[in-house]
C-alpha positions in Angstrom: -48.6 145.3 279.7 -49.2 143.1 276.7 -52.2 142.8 274.4 -54.3 139.7 274.1 -56.4 139.6 277.3 -59.1 141.7 278.9 -57.0 142.3 282.1 -53.8 143.3 280.3 -52.0 140.0 280.5 -51.3 137.7 277.6 -53.6 134.8 277.2 -51.9 131.4 277.9 -51.0 129.4 274.8 -53.2 126.5 273.7 -52.0 123.1 275.1 -52.0 119.8 273.4 -53.3 116.6 275.1 -49.9 116.2 276.9 -50.0 119.7 278.4 -47.3 121.1 275.9 -47.8 124.5 274.2 -48.9 124.5 270.6 -47.1 126.9 268.3 -49.5 129.4 266.7 -52.3 127.9 268.8 -54.2 131.2 268.9 -56.3 131.9 265.8 -57.1 135.4 264.8 -60.8 134.6 264.3 -61.2 133.7 268.0 -60.4 135.4 271.2 -60.2 133.3 274.4 -61.1 134.8 277.8 -58.9 133.5 280.6 -60.4 132.4 283.8 -58.4 132.2 287.0 -56.5 129.0 287.3 -56.9 126.5 290.1 -54.7 123.8 291.6 -50.9 123.5 291.4 -50.6 121.4 288.3 -50.3 124.4 286.0 -53.6 123.6 284.4 -55.9 126.5 283.5 -59.5 126.8 282.6 -60.7 128.5 279.4 -64.2 129.3 278.2 -65.5 128.6 274.7 -64.5 131.1 272.1 -67.0 133.5 270.6 -66.7 133.7 266.9 -66.2 137.4 266.0 -67.7 136.8 262.6 -71.0 135.8 264.3 -70.9 138.9 266.5 -70.4 141.1 263.4 -73.3 139.4 261.7 -75.4 140.0 264.7 -74.4 143.7 264.8 -75.3 144.0 261.1 -78.7 142.5 261.5 -79.8 144.8 264.4 -81.0 147.6 262.1 -83.1 145.2 260.0 -85.7 144.9 262.8 -86.9 148.5 262.6 -86.9 148.4 258.8 -89.0 145.2 258.9 -91.4 146.7 261.4 -91.8 149.9 259.3 -92.6 147.8 256.3 -95.2 145.9 258.2 -96.8 149.1 259.4 -97.0 150.4 255.8 -98.6 147.2 254.8 -101.3 147.7 257.5 -102.0 151.1 256.1 -102.3 149.6 252.7 -104.7 147.0 253.9 -106.8 149.7 255.5 -106.7 151.9 252.3 -107.9 149.0 250.1 -110.8 148.1 252.4 -111.7 151.8 252.7 -111.9 152.2 248.9 -114.0 149.1 248.6 -116.4 150.2 251.4 -117.0 153.7 250.1 -116.1 154.3 246.4 -117.3 150.8 245.4 -120.0 150.4 247.9 -122.8 150.1 245.3 -120.9 147.7 243.0 -121.5 144.0 243.1 -120.6 140.8 241.4 -123.3 138.6 239.9 -123.4 135.1 241.6 -126.4 133.1 240.3 -129.6 134.8 241.5 -127.8 137.1 243.9 -125.2 139.8 243.8 -122.1 139.7 246.1 -120.9 143.2 247.0 -117.4 143.8 245.6 -116.2 144.9 249.1 -116.2 141.2 250.2 -113.5 140.0 247.7 -111.6 143.3 248.1 -111.5 142.9 251.9 -110.4 139.3 251.6 -107.6 140.2 249.1 -106.4 143.0 251.3 -106.3 140.8 254.4 -104.5 138.0 252.6 -101.9 140.5 251.5 -101.6 141.6 255.1 -101.2 138.0 256.2 -98.4 137.5 253.7 -96.4 140.7 254.4 -97.4 142.1 257.8 -97.3 139.0 260.0 -100.7 139.1 261.8 -101.0 138.0 265.4 -103.0 134.9 266.2 -105.5 135.5 269.0 -106.6 132.1 270.3 -109.7 133.3 272.2 -111.1 134.9 269.0 -110.6 131.7 267.1 -112.3 129.6 269.9 -115.3 131.9 270.0 -115.6 132.0 266.2 -115.5 128.2 266.0 -118.1 128.0 268.8 -120.4 130.3 266.8 -119.9 128.2 263.6 -120.4 124.9 265.3 -123.5 125.8 267.4 -125.2 127.7 264.6 -124.6 124.9 262.1 -125.9 122.3 264.5 -128.9 124.5 265.3 -129.9 124.5 261.6 -129.1 120.9 260.8 -130.7 119.3 263.9 -133.7 121.6 264.6 -134.6 123.9 261.7 -137.3 122.6 259.2 -135.8 124.8 256.5 -132.6 126.7 256.1 -130.6 128.3 253.3 -127.1 127.0 252.7 -126.0 130.2 251.0 -127.2 132.3 253.9 -125.4 130.4 256.6 -122.2 130.1 254.5 -122.2 133.9 253.9 -122.7 134.4 257.6 -119.5 132.5 258.4 -117.6 134.1 255.6 -118.5 137.6 256.6 -117.2 137.3 260.2 -114.1 135.2 259.5 -112.0 138.4 259.0 -112.4 139.2 262.7 -109.7 136.6 263.3 -107.1 138.7 261.4 -105.3 141.3 263.6 -102.1 143.2 263.1 -99.8 144.6 265.8 -100.1 148.3 265.2 -98.6 151.5 266.5 -100.5 154.6 267.5 -98.9 156.4 264.6 -100.2 153.8 262.1 -103.7 153.9 263.6 -103.8 157.7 263.3 -102.7 157.5 259.7 -105.5 155.2 258.9 -108.1 157.4 260.7 -106.7 160.4 258.8 -107.2 158.5 255.5 -110.8 157.8 256.4 -111.4 161.5 257.3 -109.7 162.7 254.1 -111.9 160.5 251.9 -115.0 161.5 253.7 -114.0 165.1 253.3 -114.2 164.5 249.5 -117.6 162.9 249.8 -118.9 165.7 252.0 -117.9 168.1 249.3 -119.8 165.8 246.8 -122.9 166.3 248.9 -122.7 170.1 248.6 -122.0 169.8 244.9 -125.2 167.7 244.5 -127.1 170.4 246.3 -125.7 173.0 244.0 -126.7 171.0 241.0 -130.1 170.4 242.5 -130.9 174.0 243.2 -129.5 175.3 239.9 -130.5 172.9 237.1 -132.2 170.0 238.9 -131.4 166.8 240.7 -132.0 164.9 237.4 -128.5 165.9 236.3 -126.8 164.1 239.2 -124.4 161.4 238.1 -126.6 158.2 238.6 -124.9 154.8 238.9 -128.2 153.2 238.3 -128.0 154.5 234.8 -124.2 154.3 234.3 -123.6 150.7 235.6 -125.4 147.6 234.3 -128.0 146.5 236.9 -126.4 143.0 237.1 -123.3 144.8 238.8 -125.3 146.9 241.3 -126.2 145.9 244.8 -130.0 145.8 244.8 -132.8 146.5 247.3 -131.6 149.9 248.5 -133.4 153.2 248.0 -130.7 155.1 246.0 -132.6 158.4 245.5 -135.4 159.5 247.8 -137.1 162.9 248.3 -136.4 165.0 251.4 -140.1 164.8 252.1 -142.8 162.9 250.4 -144.2 164.8 247.5 -141.2 167.2 247.3 -139.1 167.7 244.2 -135.9 168.0 246.2 -133.9 164.8 246.8 -131.5 163.8 249.5 -127.9 163.7 248.3 -126.4 160.2 248.7 -122.8 161.0 247.6 -123.3 159.2 244.2 -121.4 156.0 245.2 -123.2 155.2 248.4 -126.1 152.7 248.5 -128.5 155.3 250.0 -128.4 158.6 251.9 -128.5 156.9 255.3 -125.1 155.3 254.7 -123.3 158.5 253.7 -124.8 160.2 256.7 -123.6 157.4 259.0 -120.1 157.6 257.5 -119.9 161.3 257.8 -120.9 160.9 261.4 -118.1 158.4 261.9 -115.6 160.8 260.3 -116.9 163.6 262.6 -116.4 161.3 265.6 -112.9 160.4 264.4 -112.0 164.0 264.2 -113.2 164.7 267.7 -111.7 161.6 269.3 -108.3 161.3 267.6 -107.4 164.2 265.2 -109.2 167.2 266.8 -109.3 169.4 263.7 -112.2 171.5 264.7 -112.8 173.3 261.4 -113.1 169.9 259.6 -115.3 168.6 262.4 -117.6 171.6 261.9 -117.7 171.0 258.2 -118.7 167.4 258.7 -121.4 168.5 261.2 -122.9 170.9 258.6 -122.8 168.3 255.9 -124.6 165.8 258.2 -127.5 168.3 258.4 -127.3 168.8 254.7 -128.0 165.1 254.0 -131.4 165.3 255.7 -131.0 161.8 257.0 -131.9 160.8 260.5 -129.7 157.8 261.0 -126.4 159.7 261.0 -127.8 162.4 263.3 -129.2 159.7 265.7 -125.7 158.1 265.8 -124.2 161.4 266.6 -126.6 162.2 269.4 -126.0 158.8 271.0 -122.2 159.1 270.6 -121.6 162.6 271.9 -121.8 161.7 275.6 -119.1 159.1 274.9 -117.0 161.5 272.9 -117.2 164.2 275.5 -115.3 162.0 278.0 -112.2 162.3 275.8 -112.4 166.0 274.9 -110.3 168.7 276.6 -112.1 171.8 277.9 -111.3 174.0 274.9 -112.5 171.4 272.4 -115.6 170.7 274.5 -116.6 174.4 274.7 -116.0 174.8 270.9 -118.1 171.7 270.0 -120.9 172.9 272.4 -120.9 176.4 270.9 -121.0 174.9 267.4 -123.9 172.7 268.3 -125.9 175.8 269.4 -125.1 177.6 266.2 -126.1 174.6 264.1 -129.4 174.4 266.1 -130.1 178.1 265.4 -129.4 177.7 261.7 -131.5 174.6 261.5 -134.4 176.4 263.1 -134.1 179.4 260.7 -134.0 177.0 257.6 -137.0 175.0 258.9 -134.9 171.9 258.9 -136.9 170.4 261.8 -140.1 170.9 259.9 -138.8 168.9 257.0 -137.8 165.9 259.1 -140.3 166.2 262.0 -142.6 163.7 260.4 -140.0 161.1 261.0 -140.5 161.5 264.7 -144.1 160.2 264.5 -143.1 157.0 262.5 -142.4 154.9 265.5 -146.0 154.0 266.2 -147.0 153.7 262.5 -146.5 150.2 261.1 -144.6 150.0 257.9 -142.8 153.3 258.3 -139.0 153.6 258.5 -139.0 154.4 262.2 -141.2 151.5 263.0 -139.3 149.0 260.9 -136.0 150.1 262.3 -136.8 150.3 266.0 -140.2 148.8 266.9 -140.7 145.7 264.7 -137.3 144.2 265.5 -138.2 144.1 269.2 -141.6 142.7 268.5 -140.1 140.0 266.3 -137.6 138.8 268.9 -140.2 138.8 271.6 -142.4 136.6 269.4 -139.5 134.2 268.7 -138.7 133.8 272.4 -142.2 132.6 273.2 -141.2 129.2 271.8 -139.5 127.0 274.4 -137.0 125.7 271.7 -135.9 129.3 270.9 -133.2 129.0 273.6 -131.1 126.6 271.4 -132.8 126.6 268.0 -134.2 129.1 265.5 -136.3 129.0 262.4 -133.3 128.5 260.1 -130.9 130.6 258.3 -132.4 132.9 255.7 -136.0 132.2 256.9 -136.7 135.5 258.7 -139.3 137.6 257.0 -138.1 139.8 254.1 -139.4 142.8 252.2 -141.8 145.4 253.4 -139.0 147.8 254.4 -138.3 145.6 257.4 -134.9 146.3 259.0 -133.7 143.5 261.3 -131.0 144.3 263.8 -128.0 141.8 263.7 -128.9 140.4 267.1 -132.5 139.9 266.2 -131.7 138.0 263.0 -129.1 135.9 264.8 -131.5 135.0 267.6 -134.5 134.3 265.4 -132.7 132.2 262.8 -130.2 130.4 265.1 -131.4 130.6 268.7 -130.9 132.7 271.8 -127.7 131.0 272.9 -126.2 131.2 269.4 -127.1 134.9 269.1 -125.6 135.7 272.5 -122.5 133.7 271.7 -122.1 135.6 268.4 -122.3 138.9 270.2 -119.8 137.7 272.7 -117.4 136.9 269.9 -118.0 140.3 268.2 -117.5 142.3 271.4 -114.4 140.5 272.4 -112.8 141.1 269.0 -113.7 144.7 269.1 -112.2 145.3 272.6 -109.2 143.0 272.1 -106.3 145.5 272.6 -108.4 148.1 270.9 -107.0 151.5 269.9 -109.9 153.2 271.7 -112.6 151.7 273.9 -114.8 154.8 273.4 -114.6 154.3 269.6 -115.3 150.6 269.9 -118.4 151.3 272.0 -119.7 153.7 269.3 -119.0 151.3 266.5 -120.8 148.5 268.3 -123.8 150.8 268.9 -123.8 151.8 265.2 -123.6 148.2 264.0 -126.3 147.0 266.5 -129.0 149.4 265.7 -128.2 150.8 262.2 -126.5 147.7 260.7 -127.6 144.3 259.5 -126.1 140.8 260.0 -125.4 140.0 256.4 -124.9 143.4 254.8 -121.1 143.2 254.2 -120.7 147.0 254.7 -121.3 146.7 258.5 -118.9 143.8 259.6 -116.2 144.9 257.3 -116.3 148.4 258.6 -115.9 147.0 262.1 -112.9 145.1 261.1 -111.4 148.0 259.2 -111.9 150.6 261.9 -111.1 148.6 265.0 -110.9 144.8 265.1 -107.9 144.4 262.8 -105.7 146.7 265.0 -103.9 145.2 268.0 -102.3 148.2 269.8 -98.7 147.6 270.7 -97.7 147.8 274.4 -94.9 150.2 273.8 -93.2 150.3 277.2 -92.5 146.6 277.6 -91.2 146.4 274.0 -88.8 149.2 274.6 -87.6 147.5 277.8 -87.0 144.3 275.9 -85.3 145.9 273.0 -83.1 147.9 275.3 -82.1 144.7 277.1 -81.4 143.0 273.8 -79.2 145.8 272.6 -77.3 145.8 275.8 -76.7 142.1 275.6 -75.0 142.2 272.2 -72.0 144.2 273.2 -71.6 142.2 276.3 -71.5 139.0 274.3 -68.9 140.6 271.9 
């Protein structure tokens, strides 16, 4: 048996145009595979040669794919980390732009996402793009054609804030968990800051808290937020806001999100208990309200052991709160809903009254009063949907929410978490406060979860095909 063919027989020599053998016709760089001959003229059929150098190059390039994917996943974590720092540590910092201040988290988010586009190869989602363009076109036409007055800066900022929802990266479960762990770790630090502020307050006085209003020039601070406020009107004890947060309501909401992340994904019960205790220590109602609304959703994902532990912890927290008269300190907030001008009324009653008043106009279906024209001041808190409907029209507001919900559920890491985030944004967020939409992008919309099983099947088929070709 001789070498040179797959079946043990020597491959036939190469023939010239007259059917005569060519000396040295076989080249070492190519290997010809003999097919069975046909006919009686002595002619044989051969297939095209496969360049072994090409095969070797293909073999050498196979390990590059996992390395490239690992780099892309690291870039996604970096994008998340940059946005996380901007949305927490630098939450109160802004950049002066004429008569307004642009929160620094906007350029940070754009810079991080651009870096992700350059190095992590985002996935284009055509339906997101179509819905976003529909929102932009209909909202612009509503203002230009029907509104008596509108603010160019307001409508431009509206479009800029929600453009990042078009950027999405294919992500593994491991990468998503790393990002959630980063969020939890940073909020663990800020939870400790809350307790340090309490220690300072009860020892030497809250006046010794580090105060960004005094440390940073006012031109570089985001205005119109109540940075320091008393636990109860007339008291000399203040609610700790974590120093870098705009106000106590925001740090209470972020601590609640960290608590939910621990229960849904990481399930570190001691840390979850610490976040729960810190939430009570902020004396803010918005974070607690978010937790109450979210717990039925969270419980659908908990195992029996975790569920029992959380339930027992809740009873312990309730007992401690009663002993410390915590409910007496915040009980006056429960009667605010029917008092005009109070926080409860401005957050939950006046938005409903305003949208009902707007929809009495027949033109409200397709037109609004114009961007930036809704009433401001007076501690009024407009829900995102209310502001969109009043300023742009009912159809435009519903189209905007359709775009938002689709982006949040588009191959989402967790449907339960997406529901919670949308509830948080809808009732405790605002349309043009950058903190809210950027948080939605950072925590959910920018992640496209990889369908692991089909990819393994395809990669397995590809790896099997290479040796066959060789």
